C-alpha positions as CSV (number, residue, x, y, z in Angstrom):
1,E,91.7,-26.1,16.7
2,R,93.3,-23.9,20.0
3,N,93.2,-20.7,17.4
4,I,89.4,-21.8,15.9
5,A,88.2,-22.3,19.5
6,R,89.6,-19.1,20.5
7,S,88.2,-17.2,17.6
8,A,85.1,-18.6,18.3
9,R,84.6,-17.2,21.8
10,H,85.5,-14.0,20.6
11,I,82.7,-14.2,17.9
12,E,80.4,-14.9,20.5
13,Q,81.2,-12.1,22.5
14,L,81.0,-10.1,19.9
15,L,77.7,-11.3,18.4
16,A,76.3,-10.9,21.8
17,C,77.5,-7.0,22.1
18,A,77.1,-5.7,18.5
19,R,73.5,-7.2,17.3
20,C,75.9,-9.7,14.8
21,K,77.0,-6.5,13.5
22,P,79.9,-6.8,10.8
23,I,83.3,-5.0,10.9
24,H,84.7,-4.9,7.2
25,H,87.8,-4.5,6.1
26,R,87.3,-1.0,5.4
27,F,87.6,-0.3,9.8
28,F,90.8,-2.0,9.3
29,P,92.4,-0.3,6.0
30,D,96.5,-0.5,7.1
31,A,96.0,-4.1,8.9
32,V,95.1,-6.1,5.8
33,D,97.9,-7.9,3.8
34,A,95.4,-8.2,0.8
35,H,97.8,-11.2,-0.7
36,R,98.2,-13.3,2.7
37,H,94.8,-12.7,3.2
38,C,93.8,-15.2,0.4
39,V,96.0,-17.7,2.0
40,I,93.9,-18.0,5.2
41,H,90.3,-18.9,2.7
42,D,92.4,-22.0,2.6
43,V,90.0,-22.9,6.0
44,I,86.5,-22.6,5.6
45,F,83.5,-23.3,8.4
46,T,80.1,-23.7,7.3
47,R,78.4,-24.0,10.7
48,N,75.1,-23.6,11.3
49,I,74.7,-20.7,13.6
50,R,72.8,-22.4,16.4
51,E,75.6,-25.1,16.6
52,N,79.2,-22.8,16.7
53,A,79.1,-18.4,16.7
54,V,80.6,-18.7,13.6
55,D,78.1,-19.6,10.8
56,H,76.8,-16.8,11.3
57,A,74.7,-15.9,7.8
58,R,77.9,-14.0,6.9
59,F,80.9,-14.4,8.5
60,C,84.0,-17.2,8.7
61,V,85.7,-17.2,11.5
62,F,90.0,-16.3,10.9
63,I,92.5,-17.3,12.6
64,Y,92.7,-15.3,16.4
65,G,95.9,-13.3,16.2
66,L,97.5,-14.5,13.1
67,E,100.2,-12.6,11.5
68,T,99.4,-13.4,7.7
69,E,95.7,-12.4,8.6
70,M,95.2,-8.9,10.3
71,R,98.8,-8.5,10.9
72,G,98.3,-9.1,15.4
73,F,94.7,-7.8,15.1
74,L,91.7,-9.8,15.9
75,G,90.0,-10.3,12.0
76,I,86.2,-11.2,11.9
77,L,85.0,-9.2,8.7
78,G,81.7,-9.1,6.6
79,H,81.8,-11.5,4.0
80,F,79.5,-14.0,1.7
81,A,79.6,-17.5,1.1
82,L,82.7,-19.2,-0.2
83,P,83.1,-20.8,-3.2
84,I,85.1,-24.4,-2.5
85,L,85.5,-27.3,-3.5
86,I,88.1,-29.2,-0.7
87,H,88.7,-31.9,1.1
88,L,86.9,-32.3,4.2
89,D,87.5,-35.0,6.6
90,S,86.5,-38.0,4.7
91,Y,84.7,-35.6,2.5
92,I,85.2,-33.7,-1.4
93,V,83.1,-30.8,-0.8
94,L,81.8,-29.2,-4.2
95,T,80.1,-25.8,-3.7
96,C,79.0,-22.8,-5.5
97,G,79.1,-19.6,-3.2
98,Y,80.6,-16.3,-3.7
99,N,82.9,-13.9,-1.6
100,V,82.4,-10.9,-3.7
101,R,82.4,-7.2,-3.5
102,N,79.9,-4.4,-3.5
103,T,77.4,-6.8,-3.8
104,K,75.3,-4.3,-1.7
105,G,74.3,-7.0,1.0
106,K,72.5,-9.6,-2.0
107,L,74.3,-13.1,-2.5
108,P,74.6,-13.4,-6.0
109,M,74.4,-17.4,-7.5
110,P,76.8,-19.3,-9.0
111,E,76.7,-18.8,-12.4
112,L,77.9,-21.2,-15.5
113,P,81.7,-21.9,-14.7
114,E,80.6,-23.0,-11.6
115,V,78.1,-25.4,-11.9
116,E,80.0,-26.9,-15.0
117,T,83.0,-27.3,-12.6
118,V,80.7,-29.2,-10.0
119,R,78.4,-31.7,-12.3
120,R,82.7,-32.4,-13.5
121,G,83.1,-33.2,-10.5
122,L,80.0,-35.1,-9.8
123,A,80.4,-37.1,-13.4
124,P,83.7,-39.8,-12.4
125,V,81.5,-40.5,-9.5
126,M,77.9,-40.9,-10.5
127,E,77.4,-41.7,-13.9
128,G,77.0,-45.4,-14.7
129,K,76.4,-45.8,-11.6
130,T,73.3,-47.3,-9.2
131,I,71.5,-45.4,-6.8
132,L,71.2,-48.8,-3.6
133,N,69.4,-46.3,-1.0
134,A,68.0,-43.0,-1.6
135,D,67.6,-41.1,1.8
136,V,65.4,-37.7,1.8
137,R,65.7,-36.4,5.2
138,R,63.2,-33.6,4.8
139,P,59.8,-32.6,3.2
140,D,61.1,-30.0,1.0
141,L,63.9,-27.6,0.0
142,R,63.7,-24.5,-2.0
143,W,59.9,-25.8,-2.9
144,P,58.6,-29.6,-1.8
145,F,60.9,-32.5,-2.7
146,P,58.3,-34.2,-5.6
147,P,56.3,-37.5,-4.0
148,N,58.1,-40.5,-3.2
149,M,61.2,-39.4,-4.1
150,A,63.2,-41.5,-2.3
151,E,61.6,-44.4,-3.6
152,R,61.6,-43.3,-7.2
153,L,65.8,-42.9,-7.3
154,T,66.6,-46.0,-5.0
155,G,67.0,-48.5,-7.4
156,A,68.4,-45.8,-11.0
157,R,71.0,-45.8,-12.2
158,V,72.3,-42.8,-13.8
159,L,72.9,-42.3,-17.0
160,G,74.9,-39.8,-17.0
161,L,75.0,-36.0,-16.0
162,R,74.5,-32.6,-18.0
163,R,73.8,-28.9,-17.7
164,R,71.5,-26.4,-18.2
165,S,71.9,-23.0,-17.6
166,K,72.8,-23.5,-14.1
167,Y,70.9,-26.7,-12.7
168,I,72.9,-30.3,-12.8
169,L,70.1,-32.8,-14.7
170,A,71.3,-36.7,-14.2
171,D,69.3,-38.6,-16.1
172,L,68.0,-42.0,-14.5
173,D,67.3,-45.1,-16.8
174,T,64.1,-44.7,-14.9
175,R,63.1,-42.5,-18.0
176,E,63.7,-39.4,-14.7
177,T,66.1,-36.9,-14.7
178,L,66.6,-35.4,-11.4
179,L,67.1,-31.9,-11.5
180,I,69.9,-30.1,-8.8
181,H,70.1,-26.4,-8.6
182,L,72.2,-25.6,-5.5
183,G,71.2,-22.2,-5.2
184,M,73.6,-19.2,-2.5
185,S,74.1,-22.3,-0.3
186,G,74.2,-25.4,-1.5
187,R,77.1,-28.1,-2.1
188,M,77.7,-31.7,-3.2
189,L,80.1,-33.7,-0.4
190,I,81.8,-37.2,-1.7
191,S,82.4,-39.4,0.2
192,G,83.9,-43.3,0.4
193,E,85.8,-44.8,-2.5
194,P,86.6,-41.6,-4.4
195,Q,89.4,-41.0,-2.1
196,G,91.5,-43.6,-2.7
197,N,91.6,-47.5,-3.4
198,L,91.2,-48.0,0.4
199,H,88.2,-49.0,2.1
200,Y,86.7,-45.4,4.1
201,E,83.6,-46.1,6.5
202,L,81.1,-43.8,5.4
203,P,81.2,-40.6,8.1
204,T,77.9,-39.9,10.2
205,P,75.8,-37.6,7.6
206,L,75.9,-34.1,8.4
207,K,72.8,-31.9,9.9
208,H,72.7,-29.8,6.5
209,D,72.4,-33.4,4.4
210,H,69.5,-33.2,3.2
211,V,69.5,-35.8,0.9
212,I,71.8,-38.7,0.3
213,L,72.2,-41.3,-2.3
214,D,74.2,-44.1,-1.7
215,L,75.8,-45.5,-4.2
216,E,77.5,-48.6,-5.5
217,G,81.1,-48.9,-5.0
218,G,81.4,-47.5,-2.5
219,V,80.6,-43.9,-2.7
220,R,77.8,-41.1,-1.0
221,V,76.8,-38.2,-2.8
222,A,74.8,-35.8,-0.5
223,F,73.1,-32.6,-0.9
224,N,74.5,-30.2,1.5
225,D,72.5,-26.9,2.3
226,A,72.6,-24.7,5.3
227,R,70.2,-22.3,4.4
228,R,68.2,-24.1,2.2
229,F,67.9,-22.5,-1.3
230,G,69.1,-24.6,-3.7
231,A,65.7,-27.3,-5.1
232,M,65.7,-31.4,-6.2
233,D,63.2,-32.2,-8.5
234,L,62.5,-35.9,-10.6
235,A,61.0,-35.0,-14.3
236,P,60.1,-37.2,-17.3
237,T,62.9,-37.3,-19.3
238,D,61.9,-36.4,-22.2
239,T,60.0,-33.7,-21.5
240,I,62.4,-32.6,-18.8
241,D,62.8,-29.2,-21.3
242,A,59.3,-28.1,-20.3
243,H,59.7,-27.7,-16.7
244,K,59.1,-24.8,-15.4
245,L,62.9,-24.2,-14.4
246,L,64.3,-24.5,-17.8
247,A,61.3,-23.6,-20.1
248,K,62.2,-20.0,-20.5
249,L,66.0,-20.4,-20.8
250,G,67.5,-18.9,-24.1
251,P,70.4,-21.3,-25.7
252,E,73.0,-22.2,-24.0
253,P,76.3,-19.5,-24.6
254,L,78.9,-22.2,-25.2
255,G,75.7,-24.3,-27.7
256,N,75.6,-24.3,-31.7
257,D,72.3,-22.2,-31.2
258,F,74.1,-19.0,-29.8
259,N,75.4,-17.1,-32.9
260,G,76.1,-13.9,-33.6
261,I,72.1,-14.0,-36.1
262,Y,70.0,-15.1,-33.0
263,L,71.9,-12.3,-30.7
264,Q,71.3,-9.8,-33.0
265,E,67.8,-10.9,-33.1
266,R,67.3,-10.7,-29.5
267,L,69.1,-7.6,-28.8
268,G,67.4,-5.6,-32.1
269,N,64.3,-4.2,-30.0
270,K,65.6,-4.1,-26.6
271,K,66.0,-0.6,-25.6
272,S,67.8,-1.6,-22.1
273,P,71.1,-1.2,-21.3
274,I,73.3,-4.2,-23.0
275,K,74.7,-5.4,-19.3
276,S,70.8,-5.9,-18.2
277,A,70.2,-8.0,-21.9
278,L,72.9,-9.9,-20.8
279,L,72.0,-11.2,-18.0
280,D,68.3,-11.6,-18.9
281,Q,68.2,-15.9,-18.8
282,G,65.7,-15.7,-21.1
283,I,68.1,-14.3,-23.7
284,I,71.1,-15.9,-23.0
285,A,71.1,-19.7,-20.2
286,G,73.7,-19.1,-16.7
287,L,75.3,-15.8,-17.8
288,G,75.9,-14.1,-14.9
289,N,77.0,-10.4,-13.4
290,I,81.2,-11.1,-13.2
291,Y,81.3,-12.7,-16.1
292,V,79.5,-9.7,-18.1
293,C,81.4,-6.9,-16.9
294,E,85.0,-8.9,-18.3
295,V,83.1,-9.9,-21.9
296,L,82.0,-6.2,-22.1
297,F,85.6,-5.1,-21.0
298,R,87.0,-7.3,-23.9
299,T,84.7,-5.7,-26.5
300,Q,84.9,-2.2,-25.6
301,I,81.4,-2.2,-24.8
302,S,80.0,0.1,-22.2
303,P,77.4,-1.4,-20.1
304,K,75.2,1.9,-19.9
305,T,74.9,1.6,-24.0
306,P,71.4,0.7,-24.9
307,A,71.2,-3.1,-26.7
308,N,68.8,-2.1,-29.4
309,T,72.4,1.0,-30.3
310,L,74.9,-1.7,-30.8
311,S,76.5,-2.2,-34.7
312,K,76.2,-5.7,-36.2
313,A,79.8,-6.0,-35.9
314,S,79.7,-5.1,-32.0
315,V,76.9,-7.7,-31.6
316,N,78.8,-10.4,-33.3
317,G,81.9,-9.5,-30.8
318,L,79.7,-10.5,-28.1
319,V,79.0,-14.1,-29.4
320,P,82.9,-15.2,-29.3
321,A,84.1,-12.5,-26.2
322,I,81.0,-14.8,-23.8
323,R,82.8,-18.0,-25.0
324,D,86.0,-17.3,-24.3
325,V,85.7,-15.6,-20.8
326,L,83.6,-18.7,-20.4
327,N,85.7,-21.0,-21.5
328,E,88.6,-19.5,-19.9
329,A,86.9,-19.8,-16.4
330,I,85.7,-23.3,-16.9
331,E,89.4,-24.6,-17.8
332,S,90.8,-22.8,-14.7
333,G,88.7,-24.8,-12.2
334,G,85.0,-22.4,-12.6
335,S,86.2,-20.0,-10.3
336,T,84.7,-16.7,-9.3
337,L,87.1,-16.3,-6.4
338,K,90.2,-17.1,-4.6
339,D,88.7,-20.5,-2.5
340,H,86.6,-22.6,-5.2
341,R,88.8,-25.3,-5.9
342,Q,88.6,-28.4,-8.3
343,A,87.1,-31.7,-7.4
344,D,91.0,-32.4,-7.0
345,G,91.6,-30.0,-4.7
346,E,93.2,-27.6,-6.9
347,L,92.8,-24.0,-6.4
348,G,91.1,-22.3,-9.5
349,Y,92.0,-19.4,-10.9
350,F,90.6,-17.5,-13.1
351,Q,89.9,-14.3,-10.7
352,H,93.4,-13.4,-11.6
353,N,92.5,-13.0,-15.0
354,F,89.7,-10.6,-14.3
355,K,90.5,-7.1,-15.9
356,V,87.1,-5.2,-14.4
357,Y,85.3,-6.6,-11.4
358,G,85.9,-5.8,-8.6
359,R,88.7,-3.3,-9.4
360,E,87.3,-0.5,-8.6
361,G,89.0,2.8,-8.4
362,E,91.9,0.8,-9.7
363,P,93.6,1.4,-12.9
364,C,92.4,0.2,-16.2
365,L,94.7,-3.0,-17.5
366,R,94.0,-2.3,-21.6
367,E,97.6,-1.3,-23.1
368,G,97.9,2.6,-24.1
369,C,94.4,3.3,-22.0
370,G,95.1,5.2,-19.1
371,G,92.0,5.2,-17.8
372,T,90.9,3.9,-14.4
373,I,88.0,1.4,-13.2
374,G,84.3,2.5,-12.1
375,R,81.2,0.7,-10.2
376,I,77.7,1.8,-11.1
377,A,74.6,-0.2,-10.0
378,Q,72.3,-0.9,-13.1
379,S,69.1,-3.4,-11.7
380,G,70.7,-3.3,-8.1
381,R,74.1,-4.6,-9.0
382,S,77.2,-3.5,-9.2
383,S,78.9,-3.1,-13.0
384,F,82.4,-2.5,-12.9
385,Y,84.0,-0.8,-16.0
386,C,86.6,1.8,-17.2
387,S,84.5,4.7,-18.8
388,Q,87.6,5.5,-21.0
389,C,88.2,2.5,-23.5
390,Q,84.6,1.3,-22.8
391,R,82.2,3.2,-24.7
């Protein structure tokens, strides 16, 4: 706590004199121990900038003078929202964000494995439980909440949680479905009985707890979103697939409707690069930039290749590669980055299996290749690939 307070004071001084301009790793190329640097991110602070200077939209505070972080330097580095599922006081926090390099100032959305991990964390505490009270504490997030949302949720029993693309769907016994989109900064806070057999006092709602669900059994689930990029909606369960956010989505990459024949048909007239085609949510739902880079590396396809020029064998090979990459990420905790944690607090380590993403300038890991990982910009996103073995 002493170190944190000291860091906050220095950040306040920096923000006052530098107009919130972040100091990135490149200014300290010899000061940062990358391996030890990862450890510090086990403690993340996401407070509001008006309440605490450490909550600038691209800042998190690092321990002042801590040897493991900056070898004696004051470390204040430019970062994006960090994806974590951690214990925070009396909460379990389920959140999807990113802390990735080479994003050119754009905050990417959580991808399928991250959302699936949050769904799995929520399922044990929500499925089969009745919502005793719903507290909707503001009129909107990214869009206005549906009319009488609190009244429609109160008394409803959660029949089950499922995922569609990057959306969590909670089916209720009122024949309505609660649609949840975490956006870039949303997180689900679980408090109460899931932390053990002893009774815990429910914590005072946080400033950015916008929707609070008190469930039977003493469990509370809060949707916390400091920057309000997330969304919630209620719609009839039997027509939820026609919802404006879901209607145009392609098939789930882990479902039976996604196969080689389907992908051949959808890519057959696509002149756009295969990287862009695979990111099209109308073709495949939930697949994002990081995992597409990994899939293309596994299949030895250049991200620049026009989609309609791929051979039938190459297209067929994409299907199992997509499934394998996503399943591996889900099983390892849905983690794209170092600090992503599962509901039980254990770190997810899929990022250790990255072969290309974020490895610009490093040697290719394919045996016998000898190439170097490069990066190009495609539609405003970074594509990482090896030009020697991906053709």
